[in-house]
Wavefront OBJ file of the C-alpha trace (Angstrom):
o trace
v 5.683 128.400 -134.983
v 5.058 124.767 -134.413
v 3.440 125.577 -131.212
v 1.179 128.236 -132.865
v 0.030 126.005 -135.593
v -1.042 123.575 -133.071
v -2.846 126.046 -131.132
v -4.813 126.795 -134.555
v -5.675 123.237 -135.019
v -6.980 122.520 -131.443
v -9.254 125.416 -132.090
v -10.331 124.155 -135.457
v -11.296 121.320 -133.805
v -12.951 122.743 -131.001
v -14.933 124.590 -133.604
v -15.631 121.654 -135.525
v -17.004 119.851 -132.545
v -19.224 122.552 -131.484
v -20.875 122.861 -134.935
v -21.246 119.084 -134.664
v -22.755 119.251 -131.491
v -25.316 122.546 -132.734
v -26.436 120.233 -135.437
v -26.979 117.081 -133.554
v -29.037 119.444 -131.293
v -31.007 120.941 -134.126
v -31.630 117.442 -135.543
v -32.789 115.762 -131.839
v -35.380 118.626 -131.526
v -36.742 118.859 -134.992
v -37.416 115.004 -134.699
v -38.843 115.572 -131.131
v -41.163 118.514 -132.253
v -42.290 116.166 -135.304
v -43.067 113.597 -132.794
v -44.862 115.858 -130.637
v -47.061 117.103 -133.523
v -47.864 113.578 -135.010
v -46.111 114.136 -138.153
v -43.015 111.667 -137.530
v -43.640 108.057 -135.726
v -41.849 107.708 -132.349
v -44.137 108.770 -129.648
v -44.049 111.634 -127.134
v -41.610 109.463 -124.810
v -39.038 109.375 -127.211
v -39.758 113.210 -128.170
v -39.398 113.862 -124.652
v -36.097 112.266 -123.857
v -34.770 113.537 -127.226
v -35.326 117.025 -126.114
v -33.515 116.185 -122.571
v -30.827 114.590 -124.756
v -30.881 117.749 -126.707
v -30.063 119.725 -123.373
v -27.670 117.618 -122.066
v -25.305 118.390 -125.182
v -22.494 120.555 -123.843
v -23.601 123.514 -125.751
v -25.103 126.758 -123.726
v -28.726 125.665 -122.292
v -31.672 126.505 -124.652
v -34.615 125.899 -122.737
v -36.902 127.018 -125.674
v -37.872 123.214 -126.482
v -38.049 122.507 -122.774
v -40.983 124.958 -122.390
v -42.534 124.091 -126.006
v -42.839 120.533 -124.492
v -43.959 121.330 -121.046
v -46.727 123.884 -122.767
v -47.653 121.324 -125.532
v -48.115 118.475 -122.944
v -48.933 120.197 -119.950
v -52.070 117.652 -118.966
v -50.058 114.889 -119.209
v -48.879 113.454 -116.044
v -47.273 110.182 -116.893
v -46.401 108.302 -119.971
v -46.558 104.409 -118.969
v -44.913 102.158 -121.453
v -44.191 98.395 -121.348
v -46.998 96.455 -122.907
v -45.705 95.641 -126.421
v -48.770 95.895 -128.444
v -51.855 97.900 -128.367
v -53.462 98.391 -124.998
v -57.033 97.767 -124.956
v -58.320 98.453 -121.555
v -57.204 100.348 -118.138
v -58.777 100.487 -114.877
v -58.173 101.946 -111.436
v -57.850 100.164 -108.433
v -60.692 101.448 -105.650
v -58.025 103.508 -103.479
v -56.596 105.070 -106.895
v -52.905 103.736 -106.104
v -52.973 101.119 -108.737
v -53.988 100.576 -112.592
v -54.406 97.439 -114.333
v -54.262 97.278 -118.309
v -54.876 94.485 -120.770
v -53.370 94.590 -124.197
v -52.904 92.466 -127.691
v -49.790 91.333 -126.142
v -52.020 88.723 -124.384
v -50.796 90.049 -120.905
v -52.819 91.968 -118.043
v -50.388 94.243 -116.373
v -50.465 96.012 -113.006
v -48.741 99.850 -112.561
v -48.248 101.928 -109.657
v -50.709 105.077 -110.431
v -47.994 107.273 -108.981
v -44.719 106.607 -110.444
v -45.986 104.672 -113.718
v -43.579 101.566 -112.538
v -44.989 98.081 -113.112
v -45.571 96.379 -109.995
v -44.971 92.652 -110.391
v -44.549 90.250 -113.442
v -47.016 90.967 -116.550
v -49.848 88.194 -115.778
v -49.858 85.569 -118.812
v -52.139 82.912 -119.415
v -54.445 84.083 -122.091
v -54.107 82.637 -125.393
v -55.203 85.714 -127.211
v -56.015 89.197 -127.392
v -56.907 90.612 -124.106
v -59.929 93.050 -124.482
v -61.354 94.162 -121.190
v -60.499 94.694 -117.502
v -62.042 95.592 -113.917
v -60.848 95.814 -110.631
v -62.702 94.019 -108.218
v -64.265 96.454 -105.473
v -61.522 95.618 -102.584
v -58.709 95.851 -105.231
v -57.256 92.510 -104.359
v -58.672 91.047 -107.934
v -58.541 91.961 -111.537
v -61.024 90.250 -114.244
v -59.933 90.281 -117.678
v -61.665 89.180 -120.996
v -60.240 87.823 -123.972
v -60.709 86.718 -127.530
v -59.622 83.436 -126.470
v -63.302 82.986 -125.273
v -62.730 83.196 -121.432
v -62.367 85.706 -118.809
v -60.001 85.280 -116.074
v -59.440 86.477 -112.397
v -56.206 87.344 -111.070
v -54.576 87.891 -107.298
v -53.501 91.126 -107.955
v -50.546 90.931 -105.355
v -49.271 87.748 -106.360
v -50.131 87.741 -109.947
v -51.434 84.321 -110.065
v -54.538 83.076 -111.446
v -57.527 82.993 -109.216
v -59.096 79.801 -109.788
v -59.698 78.391 -113.474
v -60.584 80.382 -116.683
v -64.256 81.177 -117.007
v -65.434 79.170 -119.777
v -68.858 79.259 -121.639
v -69.038 81.773 -124.069
v -68.641 80.518 -127.806
v -67.124 83.809 -129.130
v -64.867 86.370 -127.930
v -65.113 87.838 -124.622
v -65.105 91.785 -124.989
v -65.870 93.266 -121.326
v -66.011 92.302 -118.076
v -67.670 94.098 -114.625
v -67.609 93.047 -111.244
v -70.866 93.680 -109.134
v -70.372 96.446 -106.319
v -70.424 93.826 -103.732
v -67.568 91.781 -105.491
v -69.527 88.425 -105.619
v -70.401 88.520 -109.119
v -68.721 89.101 -112.495
v -70.761 89.588 -115.512
v -68.827 88.944 -119.025
v -69.997 90.197 -122.553
v -69.319 88.213 -125.565
v -69.316 88.205 -129.602
v -71.726 84.954 -129.114
v -74.407 88.139 -128.432
v -74.990 87.303 -124.830
v -73.996 88.411 -121.465
v -73.239 85.702 -118.558
v -72.991 86.075 -114.856
v -70.255 84.242 -112.737
v -69.833 83.437 -108.892
v -66.724 85.548 -108.611
v -65.470 83.190 -105.822
v -66.409 79.687 -107.295
v -66.209 80.665 -111.099
v -69.317 78.988 -111.657
v -72.186 80.515 -114.124
v -74.982 81.929 -112.276
v -78.298 81.516 -114.302
v -78.795 81.424 -117.806
v -77.118 83.730 -120.257
v -78.725 87.082 -121.063
v -79.857 87.088 -124.443
v -81.863 89.640 -126.649
v -78.656 91.637 -128.554
v -78.899 90.965 -132.051
v -75.155 91.795 -132.578
v -72.216 91.321 -130.334
v -71.954 92.950 -126.839
v -69.199 95.014 -126.457
v -69.549 96.217 -122.813
v -71.125 95.679 -119.790
v -71.271 97.291 -116.456
v -73.614 97.221 -113.262
v -75.617 99.821 -111.888
v -74.173 101.194 -108.172
v -76.611 99.204 -106.314
v -76.179 95.971 -108.327
v -79.660 95.545 -109.091
v -79.205 96.319 -112.481
v -76.576 95.763 -115.971
v -76.470 97.853 -118.785
v -74.957 96.563 -121.941
v -73.718 98.088 -125.301
v -73.589 95.987 -128.616
v -72.798 96.302 -132.275
v -76.730 96.110 -132.773
v -76.544 99.851 -131.960
v -78.224 99.635 -128.734
v -78.089 99.733 -124.915
v -79.946 97.675 -123.134
v -80.832 97.340 -119.506
v -81.772 94.012 -117.565
v -82.710 92.945 -113.965
v -79.105 91.327 -112.226
v -81.136 89.060 -110.402
v -83.802 87.613 -112.941
v -81.819 88.200 -116.106
v -84.883 89.685 -117.706
v -84.645 92.744 -119.735
v -85.730 96.060 -118.213
v -87.675 98.390 -120.680
v -87.371 98.768 -124.332
v -83.874 98.913 -125.949
v -82.494 102.624 -125.562
v -81.967 103.359 -129.397
v -80.619 106.754 -131.243
v -77.072 105.799 -131.808
v -76.313 105.210 -136.003
v -73.496 103.103 -135.324
v -72.415 99.804 -133.165
v -72.296 100.946 -129.478
v -68.676 100.397 -127.873
v -69.056 101.181 -124.231
v -71.510 102.040 -121.401
v -71.459 103.281 -117.842
v -73.493 104.232 -115.108
v -73.159 107.617 -113.270
v -72.379 107.058 -110.017
v -76.027 107.784 -108.809
v -77.211 105.300 -110.960
v -79.690 107.447 -112.783
v -78.088 107.852 -115.783
v -76.263 106.455 -118.219
v -73.560 107.297 -121.133
v -72.908 105.419 -123.921
v -70.136 105.883 -126.730
v -70.724 104.627 -130.135
v -68.886 104.425 -133.756
v -70.933 107.107 -135.024
v -68.463 109.593 -133.473
v -70.983 110.525 -130.463
v -71.513 109.925 -126.624
v -74.764 109.800 -125.575
v -76.690 110.450 -121.933
v -79.606 108.514 -121.000
v -82.003 108.449 -118.043
v -81.168 104.866 -116.620
v -84.850 104.815 -115.199
v -86.753 105.732 -118.217
v -84.909 104.957 -120.998
v -84.974 108.738 -122.606
v -82.175 110.345 -124.201
v -80.930 113.352 -122.377
v -80.016 115.946 -124.738
v -78.480 116.033 -128.034
v -75.410 113.721 -128.883
v -72.386 114.589 -127.727
v -70.220 115.447 -130.899
v -66.936 116.879 -131.648
v -64.596 113.768 -132.336
v -63.843 112.906 -135.581
v -63.292 109.372 -135.165
v -65.433 106.605 -133.582
v -65.660 106.762 -129.547
v -64.206 103.968 -128.162
v -64.884 104.454 -124.694
v -66.829 106.806 -122.014
v -66.641 107.380 -118.214
v -68.415 109.334 -115.698
v -66.354 111.260 -112.858
v -67.096 109.967 -109.616
v -68.859 113.509 -108.958
v -71.344 112.631 -111.878
v -71.051 115.993 -113.426
v -68.163 115.204 -115.800
v -67.952 112.963 -118.687
v -64.587 111.694 -120.769
v -64.603 109.936 -124.041
v -61.949 108.180 -125.750
v -61.616 108.375 -129.588
v -60.212 106.493 -132.534
v -59.115 110.296 -133.659
v -56.451 109.602 -131.109
v -57.823 112.226 -128.602
v -59.841 112.660 -125.036
v -62.433 114.992 -124.437
v -63.875 116.490 -121.251
v -67.772 117.325 -120.727
v -70.165 118.634 -118.605
v -72.309 115.587 -117.873
v -75.289 117.484 -117.081
v -75.518 119.902 -119.851
v -73.369 117.900 -122.647
v -70.948 121.035 -123.323
v -67.683 120.589 -124.185
v -65.312 121.330 -121.160
v -62.296 122.545 -123.224
v -59.879 121.625 -126.004
v -59.114 117.832 -126.351
v -56.154 115.951 -124.580
v -53.750 115.061 -127.200
v -50.407 113.184 -127.383
v -51.296 109.388 -127.866
v -49.883 108.212 -131.191
v -52.912 105.846 -131.874
v -56.516 104.977 -131.291
v -57.484 105.592 -127.562
v -59.247 102.374 -126.616
v -60.463 103.098 -123.035
v -60.585 106.069 -120.553
v -61.354 105.779 -116.736
v -61.382 108.741 -114.013
v -59.187 108.204 -110.935
v -61.676 107.528 -107.810
v -60.933 111.173 -106.355
v -61.658 112.673 -109.707
v -58.358 114.319 -110.217
v -56.645 112.084 -113.008
v -57.649 110.297 -116.220
v -55.992 107.156 -117.279
v -56.255 106.124 -120.888
v -55.071 102.978 -122.917
v -53.926 103.098 -126.684
v -53.183 101.458 -129.571
v -49.864 103.345 -129.349
v -48.961 100.684 -126.768
v -48.643 103.216 -124.059
v -50.972 104.542 -120.582
v -51.454 107.730 -120.034
v -52.404 109.683 -116.914
v -54.010 113.030 -117.342
v -54.668 116.303 -115.179
v -58.146 115.696 -115.059
v -58.667 119.201 -113.991
v -58.355 122.438 -115.867
v -56.746 121.831 -119.252
v -54.080 124.077 -120.057
v -55.173 126.085 -122.752
v -58.743 125.056 -122.525
v -61.016 128.169 -122.442
v -62.866 129.401 -119.324
v -66.212 130.216 -120.852
v -69.174 132.401 -119.111
v -68.463 135.699 -120.488
v -70.507 137.051 -124.005
v -68.486 139.827 -124.369
v -64.805 140.310 -125.044
v -62.866 139.708 -122.025
v -60.826 142.676 -121.422
v -58.394 142.010 -118.503
v -57.464 139.377 -115.966
v -56.053 138.975 -112.685
v -54.899 136.508 -110.403
v -55.682 136.776 -106.363
v -52.563 137.667 -104.271
v -52.811 133.749 -103.117
v -53.255 132.375 -106.593
v -56.586 130.767 -105.813
v -58.634 132.888 -107.806
v -58.917 134.834 -111.107
v -61.026 137.600 -111.880
v -61.861 138.978 -115.452
v -63.363 142.145 -116.508
v -65.825 141.787 -120.140
v -67.534 143.777 -122.343
v -70.815 142.018 -121.574
v -70.691 144.694 -118.127
v -69.549 141.896 -115.461
v -66.465 140.636 -113.481
v -66.352 137.044 -113.116
v -64.448 135.063 -110.531
v -62.795 131.799 -111.160
v -61.435 128.608 -109.934
v -58.178 128.209 -111.770
v -57.322 124.698 -110.365
v -61.238 123.672 -112.276
v -61.880 126.434 -114.603
v -65.321 126.698 -113.092
v -66.746 130.076 -112.006
v -67.005 130.941 -108.444
v -70.244 132.754 -107.525
v -72.551 134.615 -109.883
v -71.200 137.423 -112.048
v -70.417 140.741 -110.179
v -72.940 143.402 -111.822
v -73.214 147.117 -111.485
v -71.415 148.687 -114.551
v -73.723 150.047 -117.357
v -70.917 149.462 -120.259
v -68.087 147.392 -120.778
v -65.723 146.811 -118.289
v -62.160 147.283 -119.214
v -59.827 146.561 -116.038
v -59.916 144.599 -112.866
v -57.544 144.131 -110.237
v -57.382 142.693 -106.530
v -56.409 144.624 -103.481
v -53.086 143.042 -102.011
v -54.892 141.349 -99.178
v -57.105 139.871 -101.657
v -60.388 140.931 -100.025
v -61.548 143.362 -102.447
v -61.993 144.160 -106.472
v -61.558 147.267 -108.337
v -63.319 147.561 -111.817
v -62.866 150.133 -114.396
v -65.815 150.703 -116.631
v -66.979 152.146 -119.892
v -69.656 154.038 -117.862
v -67.098 156.224 -116.767
v -66.598 154.782 -112.914
v -64.518 152.795 -110.779
v -66.048 150.439 -108.682
v -65.373 148.284 -105.685
v -66.307 144.893 -104.639
v -66.310 142.411 -101.816
v -64.154 139.697 -103.516
v -65.716 136.846 -101.048
v -69.407 137.972 -101.317
v -69.377 139.673 -104.757
v -71.210 142.473 -102.842
v -70.779 146.161 -104.424
v -68.531 148.368 -101.588
v -69.893 151.834 -101.463
v -70.684 154.316 -104.224
v -69.012 154.437 -107.474
v -65.938 156.274 -108.014
v -66.764 159.405 -110.196
v -64.959 161.917 -111.875
v -63.498 160.870 -115.187
v -65.248 162.349 -118.259
v -64.641 159.186 -120.572
v -64.092 155.664 -120.302
v -61.932 153.860 -117.567
v -59.608 151.940 -119.229
v -57.430 150.751 -116.469
v -57.253 150.307 -112.546
v -54.566 149.045 -109.844
v -54.305 149.435 -106.297
v -51.257 150.814 -104.539
v -48.953 148.114 -102.940
v -49.926 148.948 -99.436
v -53.624 148.833 -100.898
v -54.446 152.285 -99.479
v -54.790 153.825 -102.897
v -56.243 153.354 -106.253
v -55.173 154.674 -109.505
v -57.284 154.714 -112.501
v -56.683 155.697 -116.036
v -58.829 157.163 -118.254
v -59.746 157.978 -121.963
v -60.269 161.470 -120.586
v -56.336 161.929 -121.181
v -55.689 161.870 -117.032
v -54.675 159.304 -114.255
v -56.880 159.829 -111.316
v -55.617 158.615 -107.705
v -58.427 157.903 -105.066
v -58.532 156.878 -101.223
v -59.127 152.944 -101.454
v -60.897 153.247 -97.896
v -63.114 155.921 -98.335
v -63.572 156.351 -102.460
v -62.657 159.939 -102.256
v -60.478 161.827 -105.254
v -57.010 162.338 -104.085
v -55.616 163.830 -107.570
v -55.674 164.191 -111.151
v -52.295 163.657 -113.107
v -52.603 165.306 -116.466
v -49.809 165.547 -119.156
v -50.944 162.694 -121.839
v -52.065 164.241 -124.940
v -54.132 161.236 -125.808
v -56.011 158.327 -123.618
v -54.538 156.657 -121.136
v -54.556 153.001 -121.695
v -53.183 151.641 -118.435
v -51.603 152.797 -115.232
v -49.356 150.606 -112.448
v -47.520 151.527 -109.396
v -43.869 150.604 -108.939
v -43.338 147.811 -106.640
v -42.509 150.500 -103.361
v -45.497 152.106 -104.387
v -43.616 155.560 -104.676
v -44.076 155.647 -108.612
v -46.505 155.285 -111.096
v -46.443 154.691 -114.868
v -49.162 155.486 -117.408
v -49.476 154.181 -120.882
v -50.862 156.339 -123.204
v -52.163 156.669 -126.619
v -50.129 159.789 -127.709
v -47.756 157.347 -127.771
v -45.582 157.852 -124.478
v -45.280 156.502 -121.478
v -44.786 158.696 -118.383
v -43.571 158.166 -114.964
v -45.174 159.908 -111.958
v -44.312 160.447 -108.027
v -47.629 158.859 -106.550
v -47.159 161.160 -103.764
v -46.963 164.344 -105.117
v -48.867 163.702 -108.305
v -45.811 165.411 -110.348
v -44.779 164.195 -113.891
v -41.040 162.733 -113.418
v -40.364 161.598 -116.702
v -41.715 161.197 -120.257
v -40.630 158.139 -121.933
v -40.671 158.514 -126.008
v -39.677 155.890 -128.755
v -42.757 153.897 -129.342
v -44.189 154.712 -132.890
v -48.218 153.962 -132.008
v -50.219 154.055 -129.156
v -48.879 152.437 -125.871
v -51.490 149.578 -124.765
v -49.836 148.426 -121.594
v -46.868 149.035 -119.108
v -45.464 146.788 -116.431
v -42.833 147.045 -113.797
v -40.219 144.397 -112.656
v -40.869 142.820 -109.240
v -37.483 144.994 -108.200
v -38.904 148.314 -109.887
v -35.506 148.381 -111.585
v -37.075 148.020 -115.028
v -40.368 148.985 -117.130
v -41.927 147.098 -119.937
v -44.352 148.614 -122.273
v -46.622 147.173 -125.149
v -47.561 148.960 -128.171
v -49.952 149.090 -131.020
v -46.460 149.377 -133.400
v -46.024 145.779 -132.701
v -43.135 145.960 -130.178
v -42.570 145.678 -126.772
v -39.713 147.841 -125.181
v -37.685 147.804 -121.998
v -36.753 150.960 -120.060
v -34.414 151.874 -117.113
v -37.392 153.031 -114.745
v -34.705 155.197 -112.867
v -33.546 156.929 -115.867
v -36.074 156.470 -118.281
v -33.418 155.569 -121.374
v -34.440 152.483 -123.735
v -32.828 149.040 -123.163
v -31.784 147.037 -126.109
v -33.731 146.742 -129.170
v -37.489 146.248 -129.443
v -38.907 143.119 -129.079
v -40.559 142.260 -131.988
v -43.535 139.586 -131.714
v -46.245 137.935 -134.161
v -47.436 140.538 -136.612
v -50.227 143.072 -135.009
v -50.526 144.777 -131.806
v -48.966 143.957 -128.671
v -52.048 144.627 -126.303
v -50.440 143.891 -122.808
v -47.184 143.012 -121.190
v -46.323 141.580 -117.830
v -43.411 140.380 -115.835
v -43.248 137.165 -114.198
v -42.557 137.387 -110.526
v -38.616 136.306 -110.647
v -38.222 139.370 -113.091
v -36.598 136.626 -115.656
v -39.535 136.118 -118.049
v -41.886 138.671 -119.985
v -45.280 137.496 -121.428
v -47.267 139.473 -124.038
v -50.717 139.197 -125.269
v -50.930 139.653 -128.924
v -53.568 140.924 -131.325
v -53.050 137.592 -133.318
v -54.823 135.417 -130.414
v -50.985 134.564 -128.954
v -49.588 134.368 -125.791
v -45.777 134.886 -126.084
v -42.740 134.187 -123.469
v -39.828 136.262 -123.472
v -36.377 136.061 -121.836
v -36.255 139.341 -120.279
v -32.414 139.613 -119.836
v -31.890 138.531 -123.470
v -34.941 139.945 -125.392
v -35.000 136.643 -127.033
v -38.378 134.392 -127.420
v -38.733 131.757 -124.970
v -40.475 128.454 -126.546
v -43.381 128.508 -129.154
v -46.210 131.250 -129.128
v -49.328 129.626 -127.321
v -51.885 130.139 -129.891
v -55.403 129.491 -128.594
v -57.581 132.371 -128.400
v -59.571 132.603 -131.566
v -59.592 136.524 -131.272
v -57.007 138.949 -129.926
v -55.539 138.182 -127.120
v -56.128 141.235 -125.068
v -54.310 140.874 -121.488
v -52.157 138.319 -119.957
v -50.818 137.463 -115.973
v -48.557 135.671 -114.216
v -49.642 133.428 -111.295
v -47.914 134.791 -107.541
v -46.018 131.588 -107.744
v -44.840 132.032 -111.324
v -46.072 128.596 -112.578
v -49.088 129.582 -114.918
v -50.283 132.425 -117.036
v -53.588 133.273 -117.418
v -54.758 135.469 -120.568
v -58.035 137.007 -121.690
v -59.482 137.363 -125.033
v -61.949 139.288 -127.674
v -62.982 135.438 -128.151
v -65.082 135.695 -124.606
v -62.600 133.308 -123.071
v -59.888 133.072 -120.034
v -56.938 130.693 -121.003
v -54.653 129.286 -118.575
v -50.997 128.433 -119.672
v -48.029 126.753 -118.193
v -45.081 129.914 -117.241
v -42.168 127.766 -116.707
v -40.080 124.401 -117.387
v -37.322 122.197 -116.260
v -35.841 119.007 -117.035
v -37.465 117.582 -113.808
v -40.909 118.715 -115.406
v -40.396 116.132 -118.284
v -38.840 113.595 -116.492
v -41.842 113.229 -114.521
v -44.081 112.509 -117.587
v -41.639 109.273 -118.179
v -41.187 105.797 -116.417
v -37.921 105.466 -117.701
v -34.680 106.663 -119.537
v -33.781 105.772 -122.562
v -32.038 102.547 -123.203
v -28.203 102.448 -124.142
v -29.131 101.131 -127.510
v -31.447 103.801 -127.949
v -28.891 106.525 -127.127
v -26.713 104.671 -129.878
v -29.372 104.829 -132.045
v -31.144 108.409 -131.246
v -28.091 110.453 -130.284
v -24.944 109.207 -131.228
v -23.004 106.172 -131.150
v -19.907 108.465 -130.349
v -21.074 109.900 -126.883
v -21.159 108.490 -123.424
v -24.404 107.468 -122.269
v -26.104 109.961 -120.197
v -28.632 109.343 -117.709
v -31.113 111.755 -118.447
v -33.435 111.549 -115.386
v -31.390 110.322 -112.585
v -34.644 108.917 -110.613
v -35.880 106.615 -113.273
v -34.292 103.400 -114.237
v -32.700 102.880 -117.682
v -35.087 100.738 -119.969
v -33.576 97.194 -121.005
v -31.599 97.488 -118.202
v -33.424 94.563 -116.534
l 1 2 3 4 5 6 7 8 9 10 11 12 13 14 15 16 17 18 19 20 21 22 23 24 25 26 27 28 29 30 31 32 33 34 35 36 37 38 39 40 41 42 43 44 45 46 47 48 49 50 51 52 53 54 55 56 57 58 59 60 61 62 63 64 65 66 67 68 69 70 71 72 73 74 75 76 77 78 79 80 81 82 83 84 85 86 87 88 89 90 91 92 93 94 95 96 97 98 99 100 101 102 103 104 105 106 107 108 109 110 111 112 113 114 115 116 117 118 119 120 121 122 123 124 125 126 127 128 129 130 131 132 133 134 135 136 137 138 139 140 141 142 143 144 145 146 147 148 149 150 151 152 153 154 155 156 157 158 159 160 161 162 163 164 165 166 167 168 169 170 171 172 173 174 175 176 177 178 179 180 181 182 183 184 185 186 187 188 189 190 191 192 193 194 195 196 197 198 199 200 201 202 203 204 205 206 207 208 209 210 211 212 213 214 215 216 217 218 219 220 221 222 223 224 225 226 227 228 229 230 231 232 233 234 235 236 237 238 239 240 241 242 243 244 245 246 247 248 249 250 251 252 253 254 255 256 257 258 259 260 261 262 263 264 265 266 267 268 269 270 271 272 273 274 275 276 277 278 279 280 281 282 283 284 285 286 287 288 289 290 291 292 293 294 295 296 297 298 299 300 301 302 303 304 305 306 307 308 309 310 311 312 313 314 315 316 317 318 319 320 321 322 323 324 325 326 327 328 329 330 331 332 333 334 335 336 337 338 339 340 341 342 343 344 345 346 347 348 349 350 351 352 353 354 355 356 357 358 359 360 361 362 363 364 365 366 367 368 369 370 371 372 373 374 375 376 377 378 379 380 381 382 383 384 385 386 387 388 389 390 391 392 393 394 395 396 397 398 399 400 401 402 403 404 405 406 407 408 409 410 411 412 413 414 415 416 417 418 419 420 421 422 423 424 425 426 427 428 429 430 431 432 433 434 435 436 437 438 439 440 441 442 443 444 445 446 447 448 449 450 451 452 453 454 455 456 457 458 459 460 461 462 463 464 465 466 467 468 469 470 471 472 473 474 475 476 477 478 479 480 481 482 483 484 485 486 487 488 489 490 491 492 493 494 495 496 497 498 499 500 501 502 503 504 505 506 507 508 509 510 511 512 513 514 515 516 517 518 519 520 521 522 523 524 525 526 527 528 529 530 531 532 533 534 535 536 537 538 539 540 541 542 543 544 545 546 547 548 549 550 551 552 553 554 555 556 557 558 559 560 561 562 563 564 565 566 567 568 569 570 571 572 573 574 575 576 577 578 579 580 581 582 583 584 585 586 587 588 589 590 591 592 593 594 595 596 597 598 599 600 601 602 603 604 605 606 607 608 609 610 611 612 613 614 615 616 617 618 619 620 621 622 623 624 625 626 627 628 629 630 631 632 633 634 635 636 637 638 639 640 641 642 643 644 645 646 647 648 649 650 651 652 653 654 655 656 657 658 659 660 661 662 663 664 665 666 667 668 669 670 671 672 673 674 675 676 677 678 679 680 681 682 683 684 685 686 687 688 689 690 691 692 693 694 695 696 697 698 699 700 701 702 703 704 705 706 707 708 709 710 711
């Protein structure tokens, strides 16, 4: 009896501990999600660490919060911490290997741009807030501008001051820039002047440049070193002859508030400026004329602006805590804003290779971002609903089909179109598919045809495949590339010889239109989704019906085989996804219920562990294919129905197509390593006690990173 009571007591204690751990995990995740949403203080670094801590608790793993964090911060490469106050400026070294930052903590710091780790000790000596920073062209020196009315030059390797502070301004120094040859420095001051200095001796060069009627906030040299551009509180940008100090042309006017930043394009023929009026502007640097309308979209002052090294992109940083990317040629917004900073974004700069952005924020952090295609940002160009999207077999291209009667090719890394649209269909294009070798595309149209295209040249191959008596809604290549299958509103599936375009067979049996068709991985079977509402399995060799799957209460809109061919997944207008045993046709488990509305498409991940669905409310949802449970949060972004979804061949990305005329890209997986890669340290032992538990032993969540506060 005593033994039984002891066992029961141990069991109750274990249950209480588990309940405590579950509650603790829920609190950690809820707090972290609020921090990521910006509704609770703490910042992203703490939020990511708490998610990692929640996953490290001795409980069954729940990767959903991990994925949600990865998806929300997919464009963030690194969160760099170390400054103890607002970071005002950031600069890349010319080789892109280092960053220099300045802060209200009165320090200048240098960082490894790959690891985010600080290089050497902070550079100290300024007696007030440090506002501006610049690398010398050879990368050996850093110049800083401070409210202590001085500029200083530092040796990057030793961290020592080079020469004496540059004194002469009678107001705060807000901006600093090296000339392209590294011989001169220019400084901008609240005393309304700009001063040139000999960067080697520290002596002033010529008289101060006078003309602004307000504080000069920013200064930049032209790429050839012949001119200077300045931005001022007097709402103007001005150009100067760097040799004579004379103003060149009239002030550039157009901003309705103080101008906070100015930069030359890499070719020197354009300027970009950022203003308190919440806009950025592009100017012709030769004529002083504005190029196009202001760039609008930020909801707060634009603090900083930067050209990409190709001259075709702009980045802007704002007091609204976001960064935006723009097409510098057209002024068009290149996607959703980059979010994550918990304070004003004071500075932004491209890396020399254009692949990364670095930003400085009042939240005391510096961030590195992927400057390529932002996850969730739209790929734009279609003028009608995008009905289908597919990756090429090598993952280097996307193809999309639209109601605008075109097929388009895209680079998924940059989000830019590849070549001209593929034109030929005389109606909506409903579906598109790559051949297994990636050399051809097949498209299905409302003009009752299937068309073949050369995926490299974009030229149509042969004549259209005709035979359907209604809109062709789906098309797919067989795994060996020898056959095509097409699904039609005429209630048939048709098989074609992919080489000759000749009709092979017509599969009949559906009592309604056929919305989708897919080959099994071994090519021996076909599955078709019908509006009748059934799913049918066919022998791909004989065209005979093998099985009819029933259970959906509405039209079946999409069907997919798992990679091993054992399972089928079907998406329906009845708002559910169903899983089936592909051999027996038996339903597996309960239907998966997504958001409210029709489920338009479904696809398995390459490893078979995940499902992705495109929902009519504009979301994309990931599911655990084994448990049927949602994996992470819904991916919102489309402003109309999400109509198609596909995994990249490596399983790392998702692409979705929508009625809002866009294609969007999303991360498709998550791991603790993906969050650790964004951090520069583990939480300190004191933070563990404060954030996680004083009763649990400390856990190093990211083994490759130092422990904060450990020296």
